[in-house]
CHARMM-style PDB file with segment names, atoms N, HN, CA, C and O in Angstrom:
ATOM      1  N   MET     1     -14.165  -6.954   6.031  1.00  0.00      PROA
ATOM      2  CA  MET     1     -13.441  -6.634   7.236  1.00  0.00      PROA
ATOM      3  C   MET     1     -12.503  -5.456   6.954  1.00  0.00      PROA
ATOM      4  O   MET     1     -11.869  -5.390   5.900  1.00  0.00      PROA
ATOM      5  N   LYS     2     -12.427  -4.541   7.902  1.00  0.00      PROA
ATOM      6  HN  LYS     2     -12.942  -4.594   8.758  1.00  0.00      PROA
ATOM      7  CA  LYS     2     -11.566  -3.370   7.745  1.00  0.00      PROA
ATOM      8  C   LYS     2     -10.220  -3.608   8.419  1.00  0.00      PROA
ATOM      9  O   LYS     2     -10.132  -4.249   9.466  1.00  0.00      PROA
ATOM     10  N   ALA     3      -9.189  -3.083   7.801  1.00  0.00      PROA
ATOM     11  HN  ALA     3      -9.260  -2.563   6.950  1.00  0.00      PROA
ATOM     12  CA  ALA     3      -7.828  -3.199   8.329  1.00  0.00      PROA
ATOM     13  C   ALA     3      -7.144  -1.847   8.150  1.00  0.00      PROA
ATOM     14  O   ALA     3      -6.507  -1.609   7.124  1.00  0.00      PROA
ATOM     15  N   PRO     4      -7.268  -0.958   9.136  1.00  0.00      PROA
ATOM     16  CA  PRO     4      -6.687   0.380   8.997  1.00  0.00      PROA
ATOM     17  C   PRO     4      -5.208   0.319   8.610  1.00  0.00      PROA
ATOM     18  O   PRO     4      -4.456  -0.523   9.102  1.00  0.00      PROA
ATOM     19  N   ASN     5      -4.815   1.219   7.730  1.00  0.00      PROA
ATOM     20  HN  ASN     5      -5.426   1.903   7.331  1.00  0.00      PROA
ATOM     21  CA  ASN     5      -3.421   1.263   7.293  1.00  0.00      PROA
ATOM     22  C   ASN     5      -3.044   2.696   6.945  1.00  0.00      PROA
ATOM     23  O   ASN     5      -3.890   3.590   6.949  1.00  0.00      PROA
ATOM     24  N   LYS     6      -1.782   2.904   6.647  1.00  0.00      PROA
ATOM     25  HN  LYS     6      -1.095   2.178   6.644  1.00  0.00      PROA
ATOM     26  CA  LYS     6      -1.269   4.238   6.338  1.00  0.00      PROA
ATOM     27  C   LYS     6      -0.732   4.323   4.920  1.00  0.00      PROA
ATOM     28  O   LYS     6       0.150   5.133   4.635  1.00  0.00      PROA
ATOM     29  N   VAL     7      -1.255   3.497   4.034  1.00  0.00      PROA
ATOM     30  HN  VAL     7      -1.972   2.839   4.265  1.00  0.00      PROA
ATOM     31  CA  VAL     7      -0.770   3.482   2.652  1.00  0.00      PROA
ATOM     32  C   VAL     7      -0.960   4.853   2.013  1.00  0.00      PROA
ATOM     33  O   VAL     7      -0.024   5.397   1.427  1.00  0.00      PROA
ATOM     34  N   LYS     8      -2.149   5.410   2.119  1.00  0.00      PROA
ATOM     35  HN  LYS     8      -2.909   4.968   2.595  1.00  0.00      PROA
ATOM     36  CA  LYS     8      -2.435   6.706   1.494  1.00  0.00      PROA
ATOM     37  C   LYS     8      -1.516   7.790   2.056  1.00  0.00      PROA
ATOM     38  O   LYS     8      -0.974   8.599   1.303  1.00  0.00      PROA
ATOM     39  N   GLU     9      -1.343   7.807   3.368  1.00  0.00      PROA
ATOM     40  HN  GLU     9      -1.783   7.150   3.980  1.00  0.00      PROA
ATOM     41  CA  GLU     9      -0.485   8.803   4.012  1.00  0.00      PROA
ATOM     42  C   GLU     9       0.954   8.712   3.490  1.00  0.00      PROA
ATOM     43  O   GLU     9       1.548   9.731   3.137  1.00  0.00      PROA
ATOM     44  N   PHE    10       1.510   7.511   3.438  1.00  0.00      PROA
ATOM     45  HN  PHE    10       1.028   6.683   3.724  1.00  0.00      PROA
ATOM     46  CA  PHE    10       2.876   7.330   2.933  1.00  0.00      PROA
ATOM     47  C   PHE    10       2.959   7.716   1.459  1.00  0.00      PROA
ATOM     48  O   PHE    10       3.906   8.385   1.047  1.00  0.00      PROA
ATOM     49  N   ARG    11       1.974   7.298   0.663  1.00  0.00      PROA
ATOM     50  HN  ARG    11       1.204   6.754   0.998  1.00  0.00      PROA
ATOM     51  CA  ARG    11       1.967   7.608  -0.771  1.00  0.00      PROA
ATOM     52  C   ARG    11       1.952   9.116  -0.991  1.00  0.00      PROA
ATOM     53  O   ARG    11       2.713   9.638  -1.806  1.00  0.00      PROA
ATOM     54  N   GLU    12       1.083   9.814  -0.261  1.00  0.00      PROA
ATOM     55  HN  GLU    12       0.465   9.389   0.401  1.00  0.00      PROA
ATOM     56  CA  GLU    12       0.983  11.263  -0.424  1.00  0.00      PROA
ATOM     57  C   GLU    12       2.247  11.974   0.056  1.00  0.00      PROA
ATOM     58  O   GLU    12       2.657  12.970  -0.540  1.00  0.00      PROA
ATOM     59  N   ASN    13       2.869  11.475   1.125  1.00  0.00      PROA
ATOM     60  HN  ASN    13       2.536  10.666   1.609  1.00  0.00      PROA
ATOM     61  CA  ASN    13       4.124  12.074   1.597  1.00  0.00      PROA
ATOM     62  C   ASN    13       5.230  11.957   0.554  1.00  0.00      PROA
ATOM     63  O   ASN    13       6.120  12.804   0.487  1.00  0.00      PROA
ATOM     64  N   LEU    14       5.170  10.907  -0.256  1.00  0.00      PROA
ATOM     65  HN  LEU    14       4.446  10.219  -0.201  1.00  0.00      PROA
ATOM     66  CA  LEU    14       6.144  10.721  -1.336  1.00  0.00      PROA
ATOM     67  C   LEU    14       5.719  11.436  -2.619  1.00  0.00      PROA
ATOM     68  O   LEU    14       6.397  11.355  -3.643  1.00  0.00      PROA
ATOM     69  N   MET    15       4.572  12.145  -2.546  1.00  0.00      PROA
ATOM     70  HN  MET    15       4.020  12.210  -1.714  1.00  0.00      PROA
ATOM     71  CA  MET    15       4.008  12.850  -3.703  1.00  0.00      PROA
ATOM     72  C   MET    15       3.835  11.895  -4.881  1.00  0.00      PROA
ATOM     73  O   MET    15       4.173  12.219  -6.019  1.00  0.00      PROA
ATOM     74  N   MET    16       3.308  10.723  -4.585  1.00  0.00      PROA
ATOM     75  HN  MET    16       3.034  10.459  -3.660  1.00  0.00      PROA
ATOM     76  CA  MET    16       3.116   9.672  -5.575  1.00  0.00      PROA
ATOM     77  C   MET    16       1.620   9.529  -5.853  1.00  0.00      PROA
ATOM     78  O   MET    16       0.810   9.527  -4.926  1.00  0.00      PROA
ATOM     79  N   SER    17       1.261   9.411  -7.111  1.00  0.00      PROA
ATOM     80  HN  SER    17       1.919   9.412  -7.864  1.00  0.00      PROA
ATOM     81  CA  SER    17      -0.145   9.206  -7.459  1.00  0.00      PROA
ATOM     82  C   SER    17      -0.543   7.760  -7.199  1.00  0.00      PROA
ATOM     83  O   SER    17       0.306   6.880  -7.062  1.00  0.00      PROA
ATOM     84  N   LYS    18      -1.851   7.535  -7.136  1.00  0.00      PROA
ATOM     85  HN  LYS    18      -2.541   8.251  -7.248  1.00  0.00      PROA
ATOM     86  CA  LYS    18      -2.345   6.165  -6.980  1.00  0.00      PROA
ATOM     87  C   LYS    18      -1.891   5.308  -8.152  1.00  0.00      PROA
ATOM     88  O   LYS    18      -1.482   4.161  -7.972  1.00  0.00      PROA
ATOM     89  N   ALA    19      -1.963   5.870  -9.347  1.00  0.00      PROA
ATOM     90  HN  ALA    19      -2.295   6.802  -9.493  1.00  0.00      PROA
ATOM     91  CA  ALA    19      -1.577   5.119 -10.545  1.00  0.00      PROA
ATOM     92  C   ALA    19      -0.103   4.733 -10.496  1.00  0.00      PROA
ATOM     93  O   ALA    19       0.263   3.620 -10.874  1.00  0.00      PROA
ATOM     94  N   GLU    20       0.737   5.645 -10.034  1.00  0.00      PROA
ATOM     95  HN  GLU    20       0.440   6.550  -9.728  1.00  0.00      PROA
ATOM     96  CA  GLU    20       2.176   5.360  -9.971  1.00  0.00      PROA
ATOM     97  C   GLU    20       2.474   4.262  -8.949  1.00  0.00      PROA
ATOM     98  O   GLU    20       3.251   3.349  -9.228  1.00  0.00      PROA
ATOM     99  N   LEU    21       1.857   4.348  -7.764  1.00  0.00      PROA
ATOM    100  HN  LEU    21       1.226   5.089  -7.537  1.00  0.00      PROA
ATOM    101  CA  LEU    21       2.087   3.316  -6.752  1.00  0.00      PROA
ATOM    102  C   LEU    21       1.560   1.968  -7.226  1.00  0.00      PROA
ATOM    103  O   LEU    21       2.215   0.942  -7.046  1.00  0.00      PROA
ATOM    104  N   ALA    22       0.383   1.971  -7.828  1.00  0.00      PROA
ATOM    105  HN  ALA    22      -0.149   2.805  -7.974  1.00  0.00      PROA
ATOM    106  CA  ALA    22      -0.188   0.720  -8.327  1.00  0.00      PROA
ATOM    107  C   ALA    22       0.730   0.091  -9.375  1.00  0.00      PROA
ATOM    108  O   ALA    22       0.960  -1.119  -9.359  1.00  0.00      PROA
ATOM    109  N   ARG    23       1.252   0.913 -10.282  1.00  0.00      PROA
ATOM    110  HN  ARG    23       1.065   1.895 -10.295  1.00  0.00      PROA
ATOM    111  CA  ARG    23       2.155   0.406 -11.323  1.00  0.00      PROA
ATOM    112  C   ARG    23       3.426  -0.165 -10.707  1.00  0.00      PROA
ATOM    113  O   ARG    23       3.855  -1.261 -11.069  1.00  0.00      PROA
ATOM    114  N   LYS    24       4.030   0.574  -9.777  1.00  0.00      PROA
ATOM    115  HN  LYS    24       3.681   1.464  -9.482  1.00  0.00      PROA
ATOM    116  CA  LYS    24       5.267   0.105  -9.141  1.00  0.00      PROA
ATOM    117  C   LYS    24       5.047  -1.175  -8.342  1.00  0.00      PROA
ATOM    118  O   LYS    24       5.929  -2.031  -8.273  1.00  0.00      PROA
ATOM    119  N   ALA    25       3.864  -1.299  -7.739  1.00  0.00      PROA
ATOM    120  HN  ALA    25       3.148  -0.603  -7.795  1.00  0.00      PROA
ATOM    121  CA  ALA    25       3.563  -2.476  -6.918  1.00  0.00      PROA
ATOM    122  C   ALA    25       3.041  -3.644  -7.746  1.00  0.00      PROA
ATOM    123  O   ALA    25       2.973  -4.773  -7.260  1.00  0.00      PROA
ATOM    124  N   GLY    26       2.673  -3.375  -8.991  1.00  0.00      PROA
ATOM    125  HN  GLY    26       2.727  -2.458  -9.386  1.00  0.00      PROA
ATOM    126  CA  GLY    26       2.141  -4.443  -9.838  1.00  0.00      PROA
ATOM    127  C   GLY    26       0.731  -4.853  -9.456  1.00  0.00      PROA
ATOM    128  O   GLY    26       0.354  -6.018  -9.581  1.00  0.00      PROA
ATOM    129  N   ILE    27      -0.053  -3.874  -8.985  1.00  0.00      PROA
ATOM    130  HN  ILE    27       0.253  -2.928  -8.883  1.00  0.00      PROA
ATOM    131  CA  ILE    27      -1.451  -4.127  -8.634  1.00  0.00      PROA
ATOM    132  C   ILE    27      -2.322  -3.134  -9.386  1.00  0.00      PROA
ATOM    133  O   ILE    27      -1.818  -2.159  -9.944  1.00  0.00      PROA
ATOM    134  N   SER    28      -3.614  -3.375  -9.404  1.00  0.00      PROA
ATOM    135  HN  SER    28      -4.023  -4.167  -8.950  1.00  0.00      PROA
ATOM    136  CA  SER    28      -4.512  -2.455 -10.100  1.00  0.00      PROA
ATOM    137  C   SER    28      -4.826  -1.251  -9.209  1.00  0.00      PROA
ATOM    138  O   SER    28      -4.708  -1.321  -7.986  1.00  0.00      PROA
ATOM    139  N   VAL    29      -5.224  -0.157  -9.837  1.00  0.00      PROA
ATOM    140  HN  VAL    29      -5.321  -0.099 -10.830  1.00  0.00      PROA
ATOM    141  CA  VAL    29      -5.635   1.030  -9.088  1.00  0.00      PROA
ATOM    142  C   VAL    29      -6.860   0.696  -8.241  1.00  0.00      PROA
ATOM    143  O   VAL    29      -7.001   1.209  -7.131  1.00  0.00      PROA
ATOM    144  N   GLN    30      -7.741  -0.156  -8.749  1.00  0.00      PROA
ATOM    145  HN  GLN    30      -7.626  -0.573  -9.650  1.00  0.00      PROA
ATOM    146  CA  GLN    30      -8.927  -0.551  -7.989  1.00  0.00      PROA
ATOM    147  C   GLN    30      -8.529  -1.276  -6.705  1.00  0.00      PROA
ATOM    148  O   GLN    30      -9.119  -1.045  -5.649  1.00  0.00      PROA
ATOM    149  N   THR    31      -7.541  -2.140  -6.795  1.00  0.00      PROA
ATOM    150  HN  THR    31      -7.061  -2.328  -7.653  1.00  0.00      PROA
ATOM    151  CA  THR    31      -7.053  -2.838  -5.598  1.00  0.00      PROA
ATOM    152  C   THR    31      -6.462  -1.842  -4.613  1.00  0.00      PROA
ATOM    153  O   THR    31      -6.715  -1.930  -3.411  1.00  0.00      PROA
ATOM    154  N   LEU    32      -5.682  -0.901  -5.110  1.00  0.00      PROA
ATOM    155  HN  LEU    32      -5.476  -0.829  -6.086  1.00  0.00      PROA
ATOM    156  CA  LEU    32      -5.094   0.116  -4.244  1.00  0.00      PROA
ATOM    157  C   LEU    32      -6.184   0.946  -3.577  1.00  0.00      PROA
ATOM    158  O   LEU    32      -6.077   1.264  -2.392  1.00  0.00      PROA
ATOM    159  N   ASN    33      -7.227   1.300  -4.317  1.00  0.00      PROA
ATOM    160  HN  ASN    33      -7.313   1.042  -5.280  1.00  0.00      PROA
ATOM    161  CA  ASN    33      -8.345   2.046  -3.728  1.00  0.00      PROA
ATOM    162  C   ASN    33      -8.950   1.285  -2.562  1.00  0.00      PROA
ATOM    163  O   ASN    33      -9.203   1.861  -1.504  1.00  0.00      PROA
ATOM    164  N   ARG    34      -9.181  -0.006  -2.752  1.00  0.00      PROA
ATOM    165  HN  ARG    34      -8.975  -0.474  -3.611  1.00  0.00      PROA
ATOM    166  CA  ARG    34      -9.768  -0.826  -1.680  1.00  0.00      PROA
ATOM    167  C   ARG    34      -8.848  -0.866  -0.458  1.00  0.00      PROA
ATOM    168  O   ARG    34      -9.311  -0.767   0.678  1.00  0.00      PROA
ATOM    169  N   ILE    35      -7.563  -1.009  -0.694  1.00  0.00      PROA
ATOM    170  HN  ILE    35      -7.187  -1.090  -1.617  1.00  0.00      PROA
ATOM    171  CA  ILE    35      -6.604  -1.072   0.413  1.00  0.00      PROA
ATOM    172  C   ILE    35      -6.572   0.255   1.163  1.00  0.00      PROA
ATOM    173  O   ILE    35      -6.570   0.271   2.393  1.00  0.00      PROA
ATOM    174  N   GLU    36      -6.548   1.372   0.429  1.00  0.00      PROA
ATOM    175  HN  GLU    36      -6.550   1.359  -0.571  1.00  0.00      PROA
ATOM    176  CA  GLU    36      -6.518   2.683   1.076  1.00  0.00      PROA
ATOM    177  C   GLU    36      -7.799   2.957   1.865  1.00  0.00      PROA
ATOM    178  O   GLU    36      -7.786   3.738   2.816  1.00  0.00      PROA
ATOM    179  N   ARG    37      -8.902   2.320   1.476  1.00  0.00      PROA
ATOM    180  HN  ARG    37      -8.913   1.685   0.703  1.00  0.00      PROA
ATOM    181  CA  ARG    37     -10.158   2.451   2.229  1.00  0.00      PROA
ATOM    182  C   ARG    37     -10.166   1.562   3.470  1.00  0.00      PROA
ATOM    183  O   ARG    37     -11.093   1.630   4.278  1.00  0.00      PROA
ATOM    184  N   GLY    38      -9.136   0.729   3.623  1.00  0.00      PROA
ATOM    185  HN  GLY    38      -8.384   0.674   2.967  1.00  0.00      PROA
ATOM    186  CA  GLY    38      -9.034  -0.105   4.804  1.00  0.00      PROA
ATOM    187  C   GLY    38      -9.454  -1.541   4.624  1.00  0.00      PROA
ATOM    188  O   GLY    38      -9.589  -2.273   5.604  1.00  0.00      PROA
ATOM    189  N   GLU    39      -9.666  -1.967   3.374  1.00  0.00      PROA
ATOM    190  HN  GLU    39      -9.556  -1.372   2.578  1.00  0.00      PROA
ATOM    191  CA  GLU    39     -10.027  -3.364   3.127  1.00  0.00      PROA
ATOM    192  C   GLU    39      -8.792  -4.247   3.347  1.00  0.00      PROA
ATOM    193  O   GLU    39      -7.660  -3.820   3.121  1.00  0.00      PROA
ATOM    194  N   VAL    40      -9.026  -5.451   3.780  1.00  0.00      PROA
ATOM    195  HN  VAL    40      -9.946  -5.798   3.964  1.00  0.00      PROA
ATOM    196  CA  VAL    40      -7.944  -6.413   4.021  1.00  0.00      PROA
ATOM    197  C   VAL    40      -7.338  -6.839   2.687  1.00  0.00      PROA
ATOM    198  O   VAL    40      -8.046  -7.003   1.693  1.00  0.00      PROA
ATOM    199  N   CYS    41      -6.018  -7.014   2.679  1.00  0.00      PROA
ATOM    200  HN  CYS    41      -5.442  -6.881   3.486  1.00  0.00      PROA
ATOM    201  CA  CYS    41      -5.356  -7.511   1.471  1.00  0.00      PROA
ATOM    202  C   CYS    41      -4.407  -8.643   1.844  1.00  0.00      PROA
ATOM    203  O   CYS    41      -4.061  -8.833   3.010  1.00  0.00      PROA
ATOM    204  N   ARG    42      -4.003  -9.377   0.835  1.00  0.00      PROA
ATOM    205  HN  ARG    42      -4.285  -9.222  -0.112  1.00  0.00      PROA
ATOM    206  CA  ARG    42      -3.103 -10.515   1.051  1.00  0.00      PROA
ATOM    207  C   ARG    42      -1.710 -10.035   1.471  1.00  0.00      PROA
ATOM    208  O   ARG    42      -1.313  -8.904   1.191  1.00  0.00      PROA
ATOM    209  N   VAL    43      -0.993 -10.912   2.139  1.00  0.00      PROA
ATOM    210  HN  VAL    43      -1.315 -11.831   2.366  1.00  0.00      PROA
ATOM    211  CA  VAL    43       0.369 -10.604   2.582  1.00  0.00      PROA
ATOM    212  C   VAL    43       1.264 -10.308   1.382  1.00  0.00      PROA
ATOM    213  O   VAL    43       2.115  -9.421   1.457  1.00  0.00      PROA
ATOM    214  N   ASP    44       1.089 -11.025   0.290  1.00  0.00      PROA
ATOM    215  HN  ASP    44       0.398 -11.746   0.229  1.00  0.00      PROA
ATOM    216  CA  ASP    44       1.886 -10.789  -0.914  1.00  0.00      PROA
ATOM    217  C   ASP    44       1.646  -9.383  -1.459  1.00  0.00      PROA
ATOM    218  O   ASP    44       2.582  -8.724  -1.912  1.00  0.00      PROA
ATOM    219  N   THR    45       0.406  -8.926  -1.415  1.00  0.00      PROA
ATOM    220  HN  THR    45      -0.354  -9.462  -1.047  1.00  0.00      PROA
ATOM    221  CA  THR    45       0.075  -7.574  -1.870  1.00  0.00      PROA
ATOM    222  C   THR    45       0.700  -6.544  -0.937  1.00  0.00      PROA
ATOM    223  O   THR    45       1.203  -5.519  -1.397  1.00  0.00      PROA
ATOM    224  N   GLN    46       0.675  -6.800   0.351  1.00  0.00      PROA
ATOM    225  HN  GLN    46       0.266  -7.633   0.725  1.00  0.00      PROA
ATOM    226  CA  GLN    46       1.326  -5.897   1.308  1.00  0.00      PROA
ATOM    227  C   GLN    46       2.814  -5.784   0.995  1.00  0.00      PROA
ATOM    228  O   GLN    46       3.374  -4.688   1.018  1.00  0.00      PROA
ATOM    229  N   ARG    47       3.453  -6.913   0.703  1.00  0.00      PROA
ATOM    230  HN  ARG    47       2.998  -7.803   0.684  1.00  0.00      PROA
ATOM    231  CA  ARG    47       4.882  -6.916   0.375  1.00  0.00      PROA
ATOM    232  C   ARG    47       5.163  -6.064  -0.862  1.00  0.00      PROA
ATOM    233  O   ARG    47       6.123  -5.294  -0.886  1.00  0.00      PROA
ATOM    234  N   LYS    48       4.326  -6.205  -1.882  1.00  0.00      PROA
ATOM    235  HN  LYS    48       3.546  -6.830  -1.863  1.00  0.00      PROA
ATOM    236  CA  LYS    48       4.502  -5.430  -3.116  1.00  0.00      PROA
ATOM    237  C   LYS    48       4.395  -3.933  -2.842  1.00  0.00      PROA
ATOM    238  O   LYS    48       5.173  -3.140  -3.371  1.00  0.00      PROA
ATOM    239  N   ILE    49       3.427  -3.554  -2.013  1.00  0.00      PROA
ATOM    240  HN  ILE    49       2.795  -4.199  -1.583  1.00  0.00      PROA
ATOM    241  CA  ILE    49       3.237  -2.139  -1.681  1.00  0.00      PROA
ATOM    242  C   ILE    49       4.430  -1.618  -0.885  1.00  0.00      PROA
ATOM    243  O   ILE    49       4.931  -0.527  -1.159  1.00  0.00      PROA
ATOM    244  N   LEU    50       4.881  -2.385   0.089  1.00  0.00      PROA
ATOM    245  HN  LEU    50       4.473  -3.271   0.311  1.00  0.00      PROA
ATOM    246  CA  LEU    50       6.045  -1.975   0.881  1.00  0.00      PROA
ATOM    247  C   LEU    50       7.258  -1.748  -0.016  1.00  0.00      PROA
ATOM    248  O   LEU    50       7.950  -0.739   0.120  1.00  0.00      PROA
ATOM    249  N   GLU    51       7.516  -2.670  -0.921  1.00  0.00      PROA
ATOM    250  HN  GLU    51       6.953  -3.490  -1.032  1.00  0.00      PROA
ATOM    251  CA  GLU    51       8.659  -2.533  -1.829  1.00  0.00      PROA
ATOM    252  C   GLU    51       8.500  -1.313  -2.736  1.00  0.00      PROA
ATOM    253  O   GLU    51       9.474  -0.609  -3.003  1.00  0.00      PROA
ATOM    254  N   ALA    52       7.284  -1.059  -3.209  1.00  0.00      PROA
ATOM    255  HN  ALA    52       6.492  -1.631  -2.992  1.00  0.00      PROA
ATOM    256  CA  ALA    52       7.039   0.095  -4.076  1.00  0.00      PROA
ATOM    257  C   ALA    52       7.228   1.412  -3.322  1.00  0.00      PROA
ATOM    258  O   ALA    52       7.549   2.436  -3.926  1.00  0.00      PROA
ATOM    259  N   LEU    53       7.028   1.385  -1.998  1.00  0.00      PROA
ATOM    260  HN  LEU    53       6.767   0.554  -1.507  1.00  0.00      PROA
ATOM    261  CA  LEU    53       7.231   2.571  -1.161  1.00  0.00      PROA
ATOM    262  C   LEU    53       8.661   2.631  -0.609  1.00  0.00      PROA
ATOM    263  O   LEU    53       8.965   3.454   0.254  1.00  0.00      PROA
ATOM    264  N   ASN    54       9.532   1.751  -1.114  1.00  0.00      PROA
ATOM    265  HN  ASN    54       9.285   1.082  -1.814  1.00  0.00      PROA
ATOM    266  CA  ASN    54      10.936   1.677  -0.691  1.00  0.00      PROA
ATOM    267  C   ASN    54      11.088   1.353   0.793  1.00  0.00      PROA
ATOM    268  O   ASN    54      11.985   1.865   1.464  1.00  0.00      PROA
ATOM    269  N   LEU    55      10.201   0.498   1.294  1.00  0.00      PROA
ATOM    270  HN  LEU    55       9.472   0.083   0.749  1.00  0.00      PROA
ATOM    271  CA  LEU    55      10.278   0.034   2.674  1.00  0.00      PROA
ATOM    272  C   LEU    55      10.634  -1.443   2.671  1.00  0.00      PROA
ATOM    273  O   LEU    55      10.383  -2.149   1.695  1.00  0.00      PROA
ATOM    274  N   LYS    56      11.218  -1.904   3.764  1.00  0.00      PROA
ATOM    275  HN  LYS    56      11.422  -1.330   4.557  1.00  0.00      PROA
ATOM    276  CA  LYS    56      11.554  -3.317   3.909  1.00  0.00      PROA
ATOM    277  C   LYS    56      10.364  -4.055   4.499  1.00  0.00      PROA
ATOM    278  O   LYS    56       9.511  -3.455   5.153  1.00  0.00      PROA
ATOM    279  N   VAL    57      10.315  -5.340   4.266  1.00  0.00      PROA
ATOM    280  HN  VAL    57      11.008  -5.827   3.735  1.00  0.00      PROA
ATOM    281  CA  VAL    57       9.212  -6.156   4.771  1.00  0.00      PROA
ATOM    282  C   VAL    57       9.125  -6.071   6.292  1.00  0.00      PROA
ATOM    283  O   VAL    57       8.026  -6.101   6.847  1.00  0.00      PROA
ATOM    284  N   ASP    58      10.264  -5.966   6.974  1.00  0.00      PROA
ATOM    285  HN  ASP    58      11.157  -5.941   6.523  1.00  0.00      PROA
ATOM    286  CA  ASP    58      10.221  -5.888   8.433  1.00  0.00      PROA
ATOM    287  C   ASP    58       9.757  -4.523   8.943  1.00  0.00      PROA
ATOM    288  O   ASP    58       9.643  -4.323  10.152  1.00  0.00      PROA
ATOM    289  N   GLU    59       9.489  -3.582   8.033  1.00  0.00      PROA
ATOM    290  HN  GLU    59       9.582  -3.744   7.051  1.00  0.00      PROA
ATOM    291  CA  GLU    59       8.924  -2.279   8.397  1.00  0.00      PROA
ATOM    292  C   GLU    59       7.409  -2.255   8.176  1.00  0.00      PROA
ATOM    293  O   GLU    59       6.793  -1.190   8.148  1.00  0.00      PROA
ATOM    294  N   LYS    60       6.831  -3.420   8.024  1.00  0.00      PROA
ATOM    295  HN  LYS    60       7.332  -4.285   8.047  1.00  0.00      PROA
ATOM    296  CA  LYS    60       5.406  -3.568   7.737  1.00  0.00      PROA
ATOM    297  C   LYS    60       4.529  -2.815   8.735  1.00  0.00      PROA
ATOM    298  O   LYS    60       3.498  -2.258   8.357  1.00  0.00      PROA
ATOM    299  N   GLU    61       4.929  -2.793  10.005  1.00  0.00      PROA
ATOM    300  HN  GLU    61       5.767  -3.245  10.313  1.00  0.00      PROA
ATOM    301  CA  GLU    61       4.120  -2.157  11.040  1.00  0.00      PROA
ATOM    302  C   GLU    61       3.956  -0.653  10.818  1.00  0.00      PROA
ATOM    303  O   GLU    61       3.017  -0.051  11.340  1.00  0.00      PROA
ATOM    304  N   LYS    62       4.862  -0.041  10.049  1.00  0.00      PROA
ATOM    305  HN  LYS    62       5.625  -0.529   9.625  1.00  0.00      PROA
ATOM    306  CA  LYS    62       4.738   1.389   9.752  1.00  0.00      PROA
ATOM    307  C   LYS    62       3.524   1.674   8.877  1.00  0.00      PROA
ATOM    308  O   LYS    62       2.965   2.770   8.924  1.00  0.00      PROA
ATOM    309  N   ILE    63       3.115   0.693   8.081  1.00  0.00      PROA
ATOM    310  HN  ILE    63       3.568  -0.198   8.042  1.00  0.00      PROA
ATOM    311  CA  ILE    63       2.028   0.870   7.125  1.00  0.00      PROA
ATOM    312  C   ILE    63       0.793   0.075   7.515  1.00  0.00      PROA
ATOM    313  O   ILE    63      -0.311   0.616   7.569  1.00  0.00      PROA
ATOM    314  N   PHE    64       0.981  -1.191   7.784  1.00  0.00      PROA
ATOM    315  HN  PHE    64       1.878  -1.631   7.740  1.00  0.00      PROA
ATOM    316  CA  PHE    64      -0.138  -2.097   8.054  1.00  0.00      PROA
ATOM    317  C   PHE    64      -0.168  -2.463   9.533  1.00  0.00      PROA
ATOM    318  O   PHE    64       0.820  -2.945  10.086  1.00  0.00      PROA
ATOM    319  N   SER    65      -1.317  -2.227  10.166  1.00  0.00      PROA
ATOM    320  HN  SER    65      -2.120  -1.835   9.716  1.00  0.00      PROA
ATOM    321  CA  SER    65      -1.455  -2.531  11.606  1.00  0.00      PROA
ATOM    322  C   SER    65      -1.594  -4.007  11.842  1.00  0.00      PROA
ATOM    323  OT1 SER    65      -1.719  -4.440  12.988  1.00  0.00      PROA
TER     324      SER     65
END
């Protein structure tokens, strides 16, 4: 199932590499690749990505639809 998101857009705006975001979020680069392609991820993974992008959990709608 696809779940469009703006992870890649936010990451690139911060001039952050995939490896750096994955490390900060505590996820693998492979997982990040799947998420950026629009694959569904767990809520806990979304939270980790939001925190790594310096966003609050209540700003989830900015990244994840």
